[in-house]
Every structure is written in structure tokens, then in C-alpha cells.
N, CA, C and O atoms as a Tripos MOL2 file, in Angstrom:
@<TRIPOS>MOLECULE
protein
  312   311    78     0     0
PROTEIN
NO_CHARGES

@<TRIPOS>ATOM
      1 N         109.6870   54.6060  105.3390 N.3       1 MET1
      2 CA        108.8660   55.4920  104.5560 C.3       1 MET1
      3 C         109.1870   56.9360  104.9650 C.2       1 MET1
      4 O         109.2230   57.2600  106.1530 O.2       1 MET1
      5 N         109.4140   57.7850  103.9820 N.am      2 GLN2
      6 CA        109.7510   59.1770  104.2550 C.3       2 GLN2
      7 C         108.6030   60.0690  103.7920 C.2       2 GLN2
      8 O         108.0890   59.9150  102.6840 O.2       2 GLN2
      9 N         108.2100   60.9970  104.6510 N.am      3 PHE3
     10 CA        107.1190   61.9110  104.3450 C.3       3 PHE3
     11 C         107.6720   63.2300  103.8340 C.2       3 PHE3
     12 O         108.7850   63.6210  104.1830 O.2       3 PHE3
     13 N         106.8940   63.9110  103.0090 N.am      4 GLU4
     14 CA        107.2940   65.2100  102.4950 C.3       4 GLU4
     15 C         107.0820   66.2490  103.5980 C.2       4 GLU4
     16 O         106.0090   66.3360  104.1960 O.2       4 GLU4
     17 N         108.1310   67.0320  103.8510 N.am      5 MET5
     18 CA        108.1040   67.9980  104.9480 C.3       5 MET5
     19 C         108.0980   69.4200  104.4040 C.2       5 MET5
     20 O         108.5190   69.6750  103.2750 O.2       5 MET5
     21 N         107.6180   70.3290  105.2240 N.am      6 THR6
     22 CA        107.6270   71.7550  104.9230 C.3       6 THR6
     23 C         107.9040   72.5080  106.2150 C.2       6 THR6
     24 O         108.0530   71.8890  107.2680 O.2       6 THR6
     25 N         107.9740   73.8250  106.1510 N.am      7 LYS7
     26 CA        108.1810   74.6430  107.3490 C.3       7 LYS7
     27 C         106.9240   75.4510  107.6350 C.2       7 LYS7
     28 O         106.2040   75.8570  106.7230 O.2       7 LYS7
     29 N         106.6790   75.6730  108.9070 N.am      8 CYS8
     30 CA        105.5580   76.5080  109.3310 C.3       8 CYS8
     31 C         105.8390   77.9490  108.9090 C.2       8 CYS8
     32 O         106.9540   78.4450  109.0710 O.2       8 CYS8
     33 N         104.8190   78.6170  108.3670 N.am      9 THR9
     34 CA        104.9950   80.0000  107.9230 C.3       9 THR9
     35 C         105.0420   80.9660  109.0930 C.2       9 THR9
     36 O         105.4360   82.1190  108.9200 O.2       9 THR9
     37 N         104.6510   80.5270  110.2670 N.am     10 ARG10
     38 CA        104.6250   81.4040  111.4440 C.3      10 ARG10
     39 C         105.8580   81.2210  112.3300 C.2      10 ARG10
     40 O         106.5240   82.2000  112.6670 O.2      10 ARG10
     41 N         106.1750   79.9600  112.7150 N.am     11 CYS11
     42 CA        107.2820   79.7440  113.6590 C.3      11 CYS11
     43 C         108.5210   79.1520  112.9940 C.2      11 CYS11
     44 O         109.6050   79.2080  113.5750 O.2      11 CYS11
     45 N         108.3950   78.5880  111.8010 N.am     12 GLY12
     46 CA        109.5400   78.0510  111.0760 C.3      12 GLY12
     47 C         109.9090   76.6280  111.4060 C.2      12 GLY12
     48 O         110.9090   76.1290  110.8900 O.2      12 GLY12
     49 N         109.1500   75.9510  112.2410 N.am     13 SER13
     50 CA        109.4800   74.5670  112.5880 C.3      13 SER13
     51 C         109.0570   73.6180  111.4700 C.2      13 SER13
     52 O         108.1470   73.9170  110.6950 O.2      13 SER13
     53 N         109.7330   72.4690  111.3990 N.am     14 LYS14
     54 CA        109.4100   71.4880  110.3700 C.3      14 LYS14
     55 C         108.1110   70.7820  110.7280 C.2      14 LYS14
     56 O         107.8240   70.4960  111.8910 O.2      14 LYS14
     57 N         107.3310   70.5110  109.6720 N.am     15 MET15
     58 CA        106.0560   69.8230  109.8640 C.3      15 MET15
     59 C         105.6950   69.0710  108.5970 C.2      15 MET15
     60 O         106.2830   69.3130  107.5440 O.2      15 MET15
     61 N         104.7450   68.1730  108.6860 N.am     16 LEU16
     62 CA        104.2970   67.4210  107.5320 C.3      16 LEU16
     63 C         103.5620   68.3320  106.5650 C.2      16 LEU16
     64 O         102.7800   69.1900  106.9740 O.2      16 LEU16
     65 N         103.8210   68.1370  105.2740 N.am     17 MET17
     66 CA        103.1430   68.9340  104.2670 C.3      17 MET17
     67 C         101.6720   68.5280  104.2110 C.2      17 MET17
     68 O         101.3430   67.3430  104.2750 O.2      17 MET17
     69 N         100.7970   69.5160  104.0910 N.am     18 GLY18
     70 CA         99.3740   69.2510  103.9890 C.3      18 GLY18
     71 C          98.6120   69.5110  105.2750 C.2      18 GLY18
     72 O          97.3810   69.4830  105.2740 O.2      18 GLY18
     73 N          99.3210   69.7650  106.3840 N.am     19 LEU19
     74 CA         98.6320   70.0670  107.6370 C.3      19 LEU19
     75 C          98.1330   71.4980  107.6240 C.2      19 LEU19
     76 O          98.7480   72.3780  107.0220 O.2      19 LEU19
     77 N          97.0000   71.7260  108.2990 N.am     20 ASP20
     78 CA         96.4390   73.0730  108.3890 C.3      20 ASP20
     79 C          96.8340   73.7820  109.6790 C.2      20 ASP20
     80 O          96.7740   75.0100  109.7540 O.2      20 ASP20
     81 N          97.2390   73.0180  110.6970 N.am     21 VAL21
     82 CA         97.6220   73.5810  111.9860 C.3      21 VAL21
     83 C          99.0270   73.1030  112.3190 C.2      21 VAL21
     84 O          99.3280   71.9140  112.2100 O.2      21 VAL21
     85 N          99.8870   74.0330  112.7260 N.am     22 CYS22
     86 CA        101.2640   73.6850  113.0830 C.3      22 CYS22
     87 C         101.2720   72.9380  114.4130 C.2      22 CYS22
     88 O         100.6650   73.4110  115.3740 O.2      22 CYS22
     89 N         101.9400   71.7830  114.5010 N.am     23 PRO23
     90 CA        101.9870   71.0560  115.7670 C.3      23 PRO23
     91 C         102.8650   71.7400  116.8190 C.2      23 PRO23
     92 O         102.6990   71.4730  118.0090 O.2      23 PRO23
     93 N         103.7830   72.6050  116.4200 N.am     24 SER24
     94 CA        104.6550   73.2770  117.3780 C.3      24 SER24
     95 C         104.0030   74.5110  118.0030 C.2      24 SER24
     96 O         103.9630   74.6400  119.2260 O.2      24 SER24
     97 N         103.4950   75.4150  117.1670 N.am     25 CYS25
     98 CA        102.9390   76.6660  117.6920 C.3      25 CYS25
     99 C         101.4200   76.6420  117.7920 C.2      25 CYS25
    100 O         100.8410   77.4840  118.4800 O.2      25 CYS25
    101 N         100.7600   75.6980  117.1240 N.am     26 GLY26
    102 CA         99.3110   75.5730  117.2030 C.3      26 GLY26
    103 C          98.5420   76.6020  116.3990 C.2      26 GLY26
    104 O          97.3230   76.7080  116.5340 O.2      26 GLY26
    105 N          99.2330   77.3570  115.5680 N.am     27 LYS27
    106 CA         98.5730   78.3970  114.7740 C.3      27 LYS27
    107 C          98.0080   77.8230  113.4820 C.2      27 LYS27
    108 O          98.5580   76.8860  112.9040 O.2      27 LYS27
    109 N          96.8950   78.4090  113.0430 N.am     28 GLN28
    110 CA         96.2990   78.0560  111.7580 C.3      28 GLN28
    111 C          97.2010   78.6090  110.6650 C.2      28 GLN28
    112 O          97.5750   79.7810  110.7050 O.2      28 GLN28
    113 N          97.5510   77.7860  109.6990 N.am     29 LEU29
    114 CA         98.4520   78.2050  108.6390 C.3      29 LEU29
    115 C          97.6920   78.9240  107.5480 C.2      29 LEU29
    116 O          96.5810   78.5380  107.1850 O.2      29 LEU29
    117 N          98.3000   79.9670  107.0330 N.am     30 ALA30
    118 CA         97.7290   80.6990  105.9060 C.3      30 ALA30
    119 C          98.0640   79.9260  104.6480 C.2      30 ALA30
    120 O          99.2340   79.6490  104.3810 O.2      30 ALA30
    121 N          97.0750   79.5830  103.8890 N.am     31 ARG31
    122 CA         97.2820   78.8450  102.6410 C.3      31 ARG31
    123 C          97.6490   79.8030  101.5400 C.2      31 ARG31
    124 O          96.9850   80.8190  101.3370 O.2      31 ARG31
    125 N          98.7060   79.4780  100.8300 N.am     32 VAL32
    126 CA         99.1410   80.2740   99.6920 C.3      32 VAL32
    127 C          98.6500   79.5630   98.4520 C.2      32 VAL32
    128 O          98.8980   78.3720   98.2620 O.2      32 VAL32
    129 N          97.9510   80.3040   97.6080 N.am     33 SER33
    130 CA         97.4140   79.6720   96.4050 C.3      33 SER33
    131 C          98.0090   80.3070   95.1710 C.2      33 SER33
    132 O          98.4130   81.4700   95.1890 O.2      33 SER33
    133 N          98.0600   79.5460   94.1120 N.am     34 GLY34
    134 CA         98.4920   80.0680   92.8200 C.3      34 GLY34
    135 C          99.9840   80.2940   92.7260 C.2      34 GLY34
    136 O         100.7850   79.4320   93.0860 O.2      34 GLY34
    137 N         100.3490   81.4870   92.2290 N.am     35 MET35
    138 CA        101.7370   81.7750   91.9000 C.3      35 MET35
    139 C         102.5670   82.2050   93.1050 C.2      35 MET35
    140 O         103.7720   82.4040   92.9440 O.2      35 MET35
    141 N         102.0190   82.3570   94.2670 N.am     36 GLY36
    142 CA        102.7620   82.8540   95.4080 C.3      36 GLY36
    143 C         103.5650   81.8120   96.1470 C.2      36 GLY36
    144 O         104.1760   82.1390   97.1650 O.2      36 GLY36
    145 N         103.5960   80.5790   95.6930 N.am     37 SER37
    146 CA        104.2620   79.5220   96.4440 C.3      37 SER37
    147 C         105.6330   79.1860   95.8850 C.2      37 SER37
    148 O         106.0380   78.0240   95.9180 O.2      37 SER37
    149 N         106.3580   80.1740   95.3710 N.am     38 PHE38
    150 CA        107.6990   79.9270   94.8630 C.3      38 PHE38
    151 C         108.6780   79.7530   96.0120 C.2      38 PHE38
    152 O         108.5390   80.3800   97.0620 O.2      38 PHE38
    153 N         109.6610   78.9050   95.8050 N.am     39 GLN39
    154 CA        110.7390   78.7510   96.7610 C.3      39 GLN39
    155 C         111.7140   79.9100   96.5860 C.2      39 GLN39
    156 O         111.8030   80.4700   95.4930 O.2      39 GLN39
    157 N         112.4430   80.2830   97.6280 N.am     40 PRO40
    158 CA        113.4050   81.3920   97.4990 C.3      40 PRO40
    159 C         114.4700   81.1420   96.4310 C.2      40 PRO40
    160 O         114.8970   82.0860   95.7670 O.2      40 PRO40
    161 N         114.9000   79.9180   96.2540 N.am     41 ARG41
    162 CA        115.9020   79.6210   95.2310 C.3      41 ARG41
    163 C         115.3590   79.8680   93.8340 C.2      41 ARG41
    164 O         116.0850   80.3370   92.9570 O.2      41 ARG41
    165 N         114.0860   79.5550   93.6220 N.am     42 THR42
    166 CA        113.4640   79.7870   92.3200 C.3      42 THR42
    167 C         113.4000   81.2740   92.0250 C.2      42 THR42
    168 O         113.7160   81.7060   90.9160 O.2      42 THR42
    169 N         112.9920   82.0600   93.0130 N.am     43 LEU43
    170 CA        112.9230   83.5080   92.8210 C.3      43 LEU43
    171 C         114.3010   84.0930   92.5560 C.2      43 LEU43
    172 O         114.4460   84.9870   91.7220 O.2      43 LEU43
    173 N         115.3200   83.5950   93.2630 N.am     44 LEU44
    174 CA        116.6760   84.0730   93.0500 C.3      44 LEU44
    175 C         117.1630   83.7340   91.6470 C.2      44 LEU44
    176 O         117.7950   84.5660   90.9950 O.2      44 LEU44
    177 N         116.8790   82.5310   91.1760 N.am     45 ALA45
    178 CA        117.2980   82.1300   89.8330 C.3      45 ALA45
    179 C         116.6200   82.9780   88.7610 C.2      45 ALA45
    180 O         117.2650   83.3750   87.7910 O.2      45 ALA45
    181 N         115.3470   83.2550   88.9220 N.am     46 VAL46
    182 CA        114.6270   84.0750   87.9530 C.3      46 VAL46
    183 C         115.1580   85.5120   87.9690 C.2      46 VAL46
    184 O         115.3380   86.1200   86.9140 O.2      46 VAL46
    185 N         115.4040   86.0480   89.1560 N.am     47 ALA47
    186 CA        115.9220   87.4110   89.2610 C.3      47 ALA47
    187 C         117.3090   87.5280   88.6240 C.2      47 ALA47
    188 O         117.5960   88.5140   87.9450 O.2      47 ALA47
    189 N         118.1690   86.5310   88.8370 N.am     48 LEU48
    190 CA        119.5000   86.5580   88.2320 C.3      48 LEU48
    191 C         119.4240   86.4430   86.7150 C.2      48 LEU48
    192 O         120.1830   87.1040   86.0070 O.2      48 LEU48
    193 N         118.5190   85.6140   86.2110 N.am     49 ALA49
    194 CA        118.3670   85.4740   84.7590 C.3      49 ALA49
    195 C         117.9050   86.7880   84.1370 C.2      49 ALA49
    196 O         118.4020   87.1820   83.0820 O.2      49 ALA49
    197 N         116.9660   87.4640   84.7770 N.am     50 VAL50
    198 CA        116.4930   88.7540   84.2690 C.3      50 VAL50
    199 C         117.6080   89.7880   84.3120 C.2      50 VAL50
    200 O         117.7510   90.5850   83.3840 O.2      50 VAL50
    201 N         118.4020   89.7820   85.3850 N.am     51 ALA51
    202 CA        119.5140   90.7310   85.4930 C.3      51 ALA51
    203 C         120.5490   90.5040   84.4010 C.2      51 ALA51
    204 O         121.0820   91.4630   83.8420 O.2      51 ALA51
    205 N         120.8380   89.2400   84.0920 N.am     52 VAL52
    206 CA        121.8060   88.9380   83.0340 C.3      52 VAL52
    207 C         121.2650   89.3930   81.6780 C.2      52 VAL52
    208 O         122.0090   89.9610   80.8790 O.2      52 VAL52
    209 N         119.9950   89.1540   81.4120 N.am     53 LEU53
    210 CA        119.4060   89.5990   80.1470 C.3      53 LEU53
    211 C         119.4370   91.1150   80.0070 C.2      53 LEU53
    212 O         119.7350   91.6300   78.9300 O.2      53 LEU53
    213 N         119.1330   91.8340   81.0850 N.am     54 PHE54
    214 CA        119.2090   93.2880   81.0390 C.3      54 PHE54
    215 C         120.6390   93.7690   80.8400 C.2      54 PHE54
    216 O         120.8740   94.7340   80.1120 O.2      54 PHE54
    217 N         121.5960   93.1020   81.4810 N.am     55 ALA55
    218 CA        122.9970   93.5070   81.3450 C.3      55 ALA55
    219 C         123.4650   93.3220   79.9090 C.2      55 ALA55
    220 O         124.1400   94.1970   79.3650 O.2      55 ALA55
    221 N         123.1200   92.1990   79.2840 N.am     56 PHE56
    222 CA        123.5370   91.9650   77.9020 C.3      56 PHE56
    223 C         122.8490   92.9180   76.9350 C.2      56 PHE56
    224 O         123.4680   93.3630   75.9690 O.2      56 PHE56
    225 N         121.5940   93.2350   77.1720 N.am     57 SER57
    226 CA        120.9150   94.1740   76.2720 C.3      57 SER57
    227 C         121.4540   95.5960   76.4700 C.2      57 SER57
    228 O         121.4460   96.3920   75.5310 O.2      57 SER57
    229 N         121.9150   95.9200   77.6640 N.am     58 TRP58
    230 CA        122.4710   97.2390   77.9260 C.3      58 TRP58
    231 C         123.8540   97.3840   77.2940 C.2      58 TRP58
    232 O         124.2100   98.4610   76.8170 O.2      58 TRP58
    233 N         124.6360   96.2950   77.2900 N.am     59 MET59
    234 CA        125.9930   96.3380   76.7520 C.3      59 MET59
    235 C         126.0130   96.2340   75.2320 C.2      59 MET59
    236 O         127.0550   96.4820   74.6240 O.2      59 MET59
    237 N         124.9120   95.8800   74.6030 N.am     60 LYS60
    238 CA        124.8490   95.7640   73.1490 C.3      60 LYS60
    239 C         125.0630   97.1440   72.5310 C.2      60 LYS60
    240 O         124.3520   98.0860   72.8820 O.2      60 LYS60
    241 N         126.0220   97.2850   71.6250 N.am     61 PRO61
    242 CA        126.2970   98.6120   71.0710 C.3      61 PRO61
    243 C         125.1460   99.0910   70.1810 C.2      61 PRO61
    244 O         124.5850   98.3290   69.3930 O.2      61 PRO61
    245 N         124.8220  100.3420   70.3270 N.am     62 ALA62
    246 CA        123.7690  100.9470   69.5130 C.3      62 ALA62
    247 C         124.3670  101.3650   68.1750 C.2      62 ALA62
    248 O         125.5320  101.7620   68.1260 O.2      62 ALA62
    249 N         123.6040  101.2860   67.0910 N.am     63 PRO63
    250 CA        124.1390  101.7050   65.7900 C.3      63 PRO63
    251 C         124.3880  103.2100   65.7770 C.2      63 PRO63
    252 O         123.6190  103.9830   66.3490 O.2      63 PRO63
    253 N         125.4650  103.6140   65.1220 N.am     64 HIS64
    254 CA        125.8130  105.0290   65.0260 C.3      64 HIS64
    255 C         124.9320  105.7050   63.9760 C.2      64 HIS64
    256 O         124.3600  105.0390   63.1130 O.2      64 HIS64
    257 N         124.8290  107.0270   64.0570 N.am     65 ALA65
    258 CA        123.9620  107.7840   63.1480 C.3      65 ALA65
    259 C         124.4590  107.6990   61.7080 C.2      65 ALA65
    260 O         123.6400  107.6630   60.7900 O.2      65 ALA65
    261 N         125.7730  107.6670   61.4780 N.am     66 GLY66
    262 CA        126.3160  107.6270   60.1250 C.3      66 GLY66
    263 C         126.4180  106.2190   59.5630 C.2      66 GLY66
    264 O         126.7620  106.0400   58.3950 O.2      66 GLY66
    265 N         126.1260  105.2370   60.3690 N.am     67 GLN67
    266 CA        126.2740  103.8490   59.9480 C.3      67 GLN67
    267 C         125.0590  103.4320   59.1100 C.2      67 GLN67
    268 O         123.9170  103.6790   59.4990 O.2      67 GLN67
    269 N         125.3100  102.8040   57.9710 N.am     68 VAL68
    270 CA        124.2370  102.3420   57.0980 C.3      68 VAL68
    271 C         123.7910  100.9810   57.5960 C.2      68 VAL68
    272 O         124.6060  100.0750   57.7680 O.2      68 VAL68
    273 N         122.4940  100.8420   57.8280 N.am     69 SER69
    274 CA        121.9900   99.5830   58.3620 C.3      69 SER69
    275 C         121.2860   98.7390   57.3070 C.2      69 SER69
    276 O         120.8470   97.6290   57.6080 O.2      69 SER69
    277 N         121.1670   99.2430   56.0690 N.am     70 SER70
    278 CA        120.5000   98.4620   55.0290 C.3      70 SER70
    279 C         121.5060   97.4890   54.4100 C.2      70 SER70
    280 O         122.7060   97.7610   54.3910 O.2      70 SER70
    281 N         121.0100   96.3520   53.9040 N.am     71 PRO71
    282 CA        121.9190   95.3750   53.2970 C.3      71 PRO71
    283 C         122.4580   95.9060   51.9660 C.2      71 PRO71
    284 O         121.8640   96.8160   51.3870 O.2      71 PRO71
    285 N         123.5580   95.3630   51.4760 N.am     72 PRO72
    286 CA        124.1110   95.8300   50.2010 C.3      72 PRO72
    287 C         123.1250   95.5630   49.0710 C.2      72 PRO72
    288 O         122.3630   94.5970   49.1130 O.2      72 PRO72
    289 N         123.1470   96.4090   48.0820 N.am     73 SER73
    290 CA        122.1920   96.2850   46.9840 C.3      73 SER73
    291 C         122.5630   95.1100   46.0950 C.2      73 SER73
    292 O         123.7150   94.6780   46.0560 O.2      73 SER73
    293 N         121.5620   94.6010   45.3790 N.am     74 ALA74
    294 CA        121.7790   93.4600   44.4830 C.3      74 ALA74
    295 C         122.3710   93.9030   43.1450 C.2      74 ALA74
    296 O         122.8290   93.0710   42.3620 O.2      74 ALA74
    297 N         122.3610   95.1940   42.8840 N.am     75 ILE75
    298 CA        122.8950   95.7020   41.6240 C.3      75 ILE75
    299 C         124.4220   95.7770   41.7440 C.2      75 ILE75
    300 O         124.9570   96.5230   42.5640 O.2      75 ILE75
    301 N         125.0830   95.0210   40.9440 N.am     76 GLY76
    302 CA        126.5420   94.9640   41.0190 C.3      76 GLY76
    303 C         127.2020   96.0440   40.1820 C.2      76 GLY76
    304 O         126.5650   96.6510   39.3200 O.2      76 GLY76
    305 N         128.4510   96.2740   40.4330 N.am     77 THR77
    306 CA        129.2170   97.2430   39.6330 C.3      77 THR77
    307 C         129.8760   96.4970   38.4770 C.2      77 THR77
    308 O         130.1920   95.3140   38.6050 O.2      77 THR77
    309 N         130.0870   97.1740   37.3540 N.am     78 ARG78
    310 CA        130.6780   96.5410   36.1770 C.3      78 ARG78
    311 C         132.1270   96.7340   36.0830 C.2      78 ARG78
    312 O         132.7540   96.2530   35.1390 O.2      78 ARG78
@<TRIPOS>BOND
     1     1     2 1
     2     2     3 1
     3     3     4 2
     4     3     5 am
     5     5     6 1
     6     6     7 1
     7     7     8 2
     8     7     9 am
     9     9    10 1
    10    10    11 1
    11    11    12 2
    12    11    13 am
    13    13    14 1
    14    14    15 1
    15    15    16 2
    16    15    17 am
    17    17    18 1
    18    18    19 1
    19    19    20 2
    20    19    21 am
    21    21    22 1
    22    22    23 1
    23    23    24 2
    24    23    25 am
    25    25    26 1
    26    26    27 1
    27    27    28 2
    28    27    29 am
    29    29    30 1
    30    30    31 1
    31    31    32 2
    32    31    33 am
    33    33    34 1
    34    34    35 1
    35    35    36 2
    36    35    37 am
    37    37    38 1
    38    38    39 1
    39    39    40 2
    40    39    41 am
    41    41    42 1
    42    42    43 1
    43    43    44 2
    44    43    45 am
    45    45    46 1
    46    46    47 1
    47    47    48 2
    48    47    49 am
    49    49    50 1
    50    50    51 1
    51    51    52 2
    52    51    53 am
    53    53    54 1
    54    54    55 1
    55    55    56 2
    56    55    57 am
    57    57    58 1
    58    58    59 1
    59    59    60 2
    60    59    61 am
    61    61    62 1
    62    62    63 1
    63    63    64 2
    64    63    65 am
    65    65    66 1
    66    66    67 1
    67    67    68 2
    68    67    69 am
    69    69    70 1
    70    70    71 1
    71    71    72 2
    72    71    73 am
    73    73    74 1
    74    74    75 1
    75    75    76 2
    76    75    77 am
    77    77    78 1
    78    78    79 1
    79    79    80 2
    80    79    81 am
    81    81    82 1
    82    82    83 1
    83    83    84 2
    84    83    85 am
    85    85    86 1
    86    86    87 1
    87    87    88 2
    88    87    89 am
    89    89    90 1
    90    90    91 1
    91    91    92 2
    92    91    93 am
    93    93    94 1
    94    94    95 1
    95    95    96 2
    96    95    97 am
    97    97    98 1
    98    98    99 1
    99    99   100 2
   100    99   101 am
   101   101   102 1
   102   102   103 1
   103   103   104 2
   104   103   105 am
   105   105   106 1
   106   106   107 1
   107   107   108 2
   108   107   109 am
   109   109   110 1
   110   110   111 1
   111   111   112 2
   112   111   113 am
   113   113   114 1
   114   114   115 1
   115   115   116 2
   116   115   117 am
   117   117   118 1
   118   118   119 1
   119   119   120 2
   120   119   121 am
   121   121   122 1
   122   122   123 1
   123   123   124 2
   124   123   125 am
   125   125   126 1
   126   126   127 1
   127   127   128 2
   128   127   129 am
   129   129   130 1
   130   130   131 1
   131   131   132 2
   132   131   133 am
   133   133   134 1
   134   134   135 1
   135   135   136 2
   136   135   137 am
   137   137   138 1
   138   138   139 1
   139   139   140 2
   140   139   141 am
   141   141   142 1
   142   142   143 1
   143   143   144 2
   144   143   145 am
   145   145   146 1
   146   146   147 1
   147   147   148 2
   148   147   149 am
   149   149   150 1
   150   150   151 1
   151   151   152 2
   152   151   153 am
   153   153   154 1
   154   154   155 1
   155   155   156 2
   156   155   157 am
   157   157   158 1
   158   158   159 1
   159   159   160 2
   160   159   161 am
   161   161   162 1
   162   162   163 1
   163   163   164 2
   164   163   165 am
   165   165   166 1
   166   166   167 1
   167   167   168 2
   168   167   169 am
   169   169   170 1
   170   170   171 1
   171   171   172 2
   172   171   173 am
   173   173   174 1
   174   174   175 1
   175   175   176 2
   176   175   177 am
   177   177   178 1
   178   178   179 1
   179   179   180 2
   180   179   181 am
   181   181   182 1
   182   182   183 1
   183   183   184 2
   184   183   185 am
   185   185   186 1
   186   186   187 1
   187   187   188 2
   188   187   189 am
   189   189   190 1
   190   190   191 1
   191   191   192 2
   192   191   193 am
   193   193   194 1
   194   194   195 1
   195   195   196 2
   196   195   197 am
   197   197   198 1
   198   198   199 1
   199   199   200 2
   200   199   201 am
   201   201   202 1
   202   202   203 1
   203   203   204 2
   204   203   205 am
   205   205   206 1
   206   206   207 1
   207   207   208 2
   208   207   209 am
   209   209   210 1
   210   210   211 1
   211   211   212 2
   212   211   213 am
   213   213   214 1
   214   214   215 1
   215   215   216 2
   216   215   217 am
   217   217   218 1
   218   218   219 1
   219   219   220 2
   220   219   221 am
   221   221   222 1
   222   222   223 1
   223   223   224 2
   224   223   225 am
   225   225   226 1
   226   226   227 1
   227   227   228 2
   228   227   229 am
   229   229   230 1
   230   230   231 1
   231   231   232 2
   232   231   233 am
   233   233   234 1
   234   234   235 1
   235   235   236 2
   236   235   237 am
   237   237   238 1
   238   238   239 1
   239   239   240 2
   240   239   241 am
   241   241   242 1
   242   242   243 1
   243   243   244 2
   244   243   245 am
   245   245   246 1
   246   246   247 1
   247   247   248 2
   248   247   249 am
   249   249   250 1
   250   250   251 1
   251   251   252 2
   252   251   253 am
   253   253   254 1
   254   254   255 1
   255   255   256 2
   256   255   257 am
   257   257   258 1
   258   258   259 1
   259   259   260 2
   260   259   261 am
   261   261   262 1
   262   262   263 1
   263   263   264 2
   264   263   265 am
   265   265   266 1
   266   266   267 1
   267   267   268 2
   268   267   269 am
   269   269   270 1
   270   270   271 1
   271   271   272 2
   272   271   273 am
   273   273   274 1
   274   274   275 1
   275   275   276 2
   276   275   277 am
   277   277   278 1
   278   278   279 1
   279   279   280 2
   280   279   281 am
   281   281   282 1
   282   282   283 1
   283   283   284 2
   284   283   285 am
   285   285   286 1
   286   286   287 1
   287   287   288 2
   288   287   289 am
   289   289   290 1
   290   290   291 1
   291   291   292 2
   292   291   293 am
   293   293   294 1
   294   294   295 1
   295   295   296 2
   296   295   297 am
   297   297   298 1
   298   298   299 1
   299   299   300 2
   300   299   301 am
   301   301   302 1
   302   302   303 1
   303   303   304 2
   304   303   305 am
   305   305   306 1
   306   306   307 1
   307   307   308 2
   308   307   309 am
   309   309   310 1
   310   310   311 1
   311   311   312 2
@<TRIPOS>SUBSTRUCTURE
     1 MET1         2 RESIDUE 1 A MET
     2 GLN2         6 RESIDUE 1 A GLN
     3 PHE3        10 RESIDUE 1 A PHE
     4 GLU4        14 RESIDUE 1 A GLU
     5 MET5        18 RESIDUE 1 A MET
     6 THR6        22 RESIDUE 1 A THR
     7 LYS7        26 RESIDUE 1 A LYS
     8 CYS8        30 RESIDUE 1 A CYS
     9 THR9        34 RESIDUE 1 A THR
    10 ARG10       38 RESIDUE 1 A ARG
    11 CYS11       42 RESIDUE 1 A CYS
    12 GLY12       46 RESIDUE 1 A GLY
    13 SER13       50 RESIDUE 1 A SER
    14 LYS14       54 RESIDUE 1 A LYS
    15 MET15       58 RESIDUE 1 A MET
    16 LEU16       62 RESIDUE 1 A LEU
    17 MET17       66 RESIDUE 1 A MET
    18 GLY18       70 RESIDUE 1 A GLY
    19 LEU19       74 RESIDUE 1 A LEU
    20 ASP20       78 RESIDUE 1 A ASP
    21 VAL21       82 RESIDUE 1 A VAL
    22 CYS22       86 RESIDUE 1 A CYS
    23 PRO23       90 RESIDUE 1 A PRO
    24 SER24       94 RESIDUE 1 A SER
    25 CYS25       98 RESIDUE 1 A CYS
    26 GLY26      102 RESIDUE 1 A GLY
    27 LYS27      106 RESIDUE 1 A LYS
    28 GLN28      110 RESIDUE 1 A GLN
    29 LEU29      114 RESIDUE 1 A LEU
    30 ALA30      118 RESIDUE 1 A ALA
    31 ARG31      122 RESIDUE 1 A ARG
    32 VAL32      126 RESIDUE 1 A VAL
    33 SER33      130 RESIDUE 1 A SER
    34 GLY34      134 RESIDUE 1 A GLY
    35 MET35      138 RESIDUE 1 A MET
    36 GLY36      142 RESIDUE 1 A GLY
    37 SER37      146 RESIDUE 1 A SER
    38 PHE38      150 RESIDUE 1 A PHE
    39 GLN39      154 RESIDUE 1 A GLN
    40 PRO40      158 RESIDUE 1 A PRO
    41 ARG41      162 RESIDUE 1 A ARG
    42 THR42      166 RESIDUE 1 A THR
    43 LEU43      170 RESIDUE 1 A LEU
    44 LEU44      174 RESIDUE 1 A LEU
    45 ALA45      178 RESIDUE 1 A ALA
    46 VAL46      182 RESIDUE 1 A VAL
    47 ALA47      186 RESIDUE 1 A ALA
    48 LEU48      190 RESIDUE 1 A LEU
    49 ALA49      194 RESIDUE 1 A ALA
    50 VAL50      198 RESIDUE 1 A VAL
    51 ALA51      202 RESIDUE 1 A ALA
    52 VAL52      206 RESIDUE 1 A VAL
    53 LEU53      210 RESIDUE 1 A LEU
    54 PHE54      214 RESIDUE 1 A PHE
    55 ALA55      218 RESIDUE 1 A ALA
    56 PHE56      222 RESIDUE 1 A PHE
    57 SER57      226 RESIDUE 1 A SER
    58 TRP58      230 RESIDUE 1 A TRP
    59 MET59      234 RESIDUE 1 A MET
    60 LYS60      238 RESIDUE 1 A LYS
    61 PRO61      242 RESIDUE 1 A PRO
    62 ALA62      246 RESIDUE 1 A ALA
    63 PRO63      250 RESIDUE 1 A PRO
    64 HIS64      254 RESIDUE 1 A HIS
    65 ALA65      258 RESIDUE 1 A ALA
    66 GLY66      262 RESIDUE 1 A GLY
    67 GLN67      266 RESIDUE 1 A GLN
    68 VAL68      270 RESIDUE 1 A VAL
    69 SER69      274 RESIDUE 1 A SER
    70 SER70      278 RESIDUE 1 A SER
    71 PRO71      282 RESIDUE 1 A PRO
    72 PRO72      286 RESIDUE 1 A PRO
    73 SER73      290 RESIDUE 1 A SER
    74 ALA74      294 RESIDUE 1 A ALA
    75 ILE75      298 RESIDUE 1 A ILE
    76 GLY76      302 RESIDUE 1 A GLY
    77 THR77      306 RESIDUE 1 A THR
    78 ARG78      310 RESIDUE 1 A ARG
């Protein structure tokens, strides 16, 4: 049987998930609630995705002042 493990936020040693006191350092663990419990890999992936989106939006060419942006008219020439 394998137990889910985590690291102590104070000393960094491995410990069972769900414990309130670290068995290595004996310190009370600070509980992180809500959105603050992201893994570093998740934060890195989100940051890279945002950077790529900004890079593509920055490289998108802006329309020139003389360029017509309206679609062609439906009235044809004879």
C-alpha cells in the first residue's frame, strides 16, 4: 500500500499528506486554502501560456491607416 506524500513547508522533508505537524522538525504546518495550493509546474505552465499569447498578440500586424478594412460592396460593376 502506498500513501500520498507531500513536503513540509518549513523544513522540506517528506511526510504523509494530511498531517498537521511535521515529524522531522515538529513545527505546526501552515494550511494553505483555496487557490494558493498550486504546484510550481502548474504555475510555470500557466505563465508560459500567457507569455506565448502575449507574444502572438504583439506580433500580429496592425492595420495601416490607408488600408480599407470594410468588406467589398455587394453592388457589382457592369
